[in-house]
C-alpha positions in Angstrom: 68.7 226.3 -48.6 72.5 226.4 -48.3 75.2 225.4 -50.7 78.8 224.7 -49.9 80.8 226.0 -52.9 83.9 224.4 -51.5 82.4 220.9 -51.4 83.4 218.2 -53.8 79.7 217.5 -54.3 78.5 219.3 -57.4 76.3 222.3 -56.8 73.4 220.9 -58.8 73.5 217.7 -56.6 73.5 219.9 -53.4 70.4 221.7 -54.8 68.6 218.4 -55.4 69.6 217.2 -51.9 68.4 220.4 -50.3 65.0 220.2 -52.1 64.7 216.6 -50.9 65.5 217.8 -47.3 62.8 220.4 -47.6 60.3 217.8 -48.6 61.3 215.5 -45.8 61.2 218.2 -43.1 57.8 219.4 -44.4 58.8 222.8 -45.9 57.6 221.5 -49.3 54.4 219.4 -49.2 53.3 216.8 -51.7 51.0 218.3 -54.3 52.2 221.8 -53.6 54.3 224.2 -55.7 58.1 223.6 -55.5 60.8 226.2 -55.9 61.4 227.6 -59.4 64.7 227.5 -61.2 64.9 231.3 -61.1 64.1 231.5 -57.4 66.8 229.0 -56.6 69.3 230.7 -58.9 68.6 234.1 -57.3 68.6 232.8 -53.7 71.8 230.9 -54.1 73.5 233.1 -56.6 74.0 230.3 -59.1 73.5 230.0 -62.8 69.8 229.2 -63.7 71.0 226.2 -65.7 72.7 224.8 -62.6 69.4 225.2 -60.6 67.5 223.6 -63.5 69.9 220.6 -63.5 69.3 220.1 -59.8 65.5 220.3 -60.3 65.8 217.9 -63.3 67.5 215.3 -61.2 64.4 215.2 -59.0 62.0 215.2 -62.0 63.9 212.2 -63.4 63.4 210.5 -60.0 59.7 211.3 -60.0 60.0 213.5 -56.9 59.1 216.7 -58.7 56.5 217.0 -61.5 56.5 219.4 -64.4 53.0 220.5 -65.4 52.6 222.5 -68.5 51.3 226.0 -67.8 51.9 225.8 -64.1 54.7 225.7 -61.6 56.8 222.6 -60.7 55.1 220.6 -57.9 56.1 218.0 -55.4 54.8 214.6 -56.6 52.3 212.7 -54.5 54.1 209.8 -52.7 57.5 211.6 -52.8 57.8 211.9 -49.0 57.5 208.2 -48.5 59.9 207.3 -51.3 62.5 209.8 -50.1 62.3 208.6 -46.5 62.7 205.0 -47.6 65.6 205.8 -49.9 67.4 207.8 -47.2 66.7 205.1 -44.5 68.3 202.4 -46.7 71.2 204.5 -47.9 72.0 206.2 -44.5 71.7 203.1 -42.4 74.0 201.1 -44.7 76.6 203.9 -44.7 76.3 204.5 -40.9 76.5 200.8 -40.1 79.4 200.2 -42.5 81.4 203.0 -40.9 80.5 201.8 -37.3 81.4 198.2 -38.0 84.7 199.3 -39.7 85.7 201.6 -36.9 84.7 199.0 -34.3 86.8 196.4 -35.9 89.8 198.7 -36.0 89.6 199.3 -32.2 88.8 195.7 -31.5 85.1 196.0 -30.4 83.2 192.7 -30.7 79.8 192.5 -32.3 78.2 192.1 -28.8 80.1 195.2 -27.5 78.9 197.3 -30.5 75.3 196.2 -30.1 75.4 196.9 -26.3 76.7 200.4 -26.9 74.0 201.1 -29.5 71.4 199.9 -27.0 72.9 202.1 -24.3 72.8 205.0 -26.6 69.1 204.5 -27.4 68.3 204.0 -23.7 70.0 207.4 -23.0 67.9 209.0 -25.7 64.7 207.7 -24.1 65.9 208.8 -20.7 66.5 212.4 -22.1 63.0 212.5 -23.5 61.5 211.3 -20.2 63.5 213.9 -18.3 61.9 216.7 -20.3 
């Protein structure tokens, strides 16, 4: 987990995003123990309250579960919810940026779609070459 202290994104939000990333990439599995506030604070050299705030963002979203007498755990169903959330948010942002930039440089819709298709064909070609 890495935090950019020069970023405009608050540290607690970066912590929450990093934990989500670890769930998505499989470092943290559903039903398993998650990072503790003190572990995060020590690893990142941040205030434990800041680490707790990042964790609490995910508890409020139902991604992490607090269980009395045991460690914080990754909620069942979290992976699917996170992937869906990221797919929707990321695609909207990426497409908005692509369409905006394409308009500035006078690409038509057909040209943009053709370029996207060529890009995907190139990716498939790279995989077949391996």
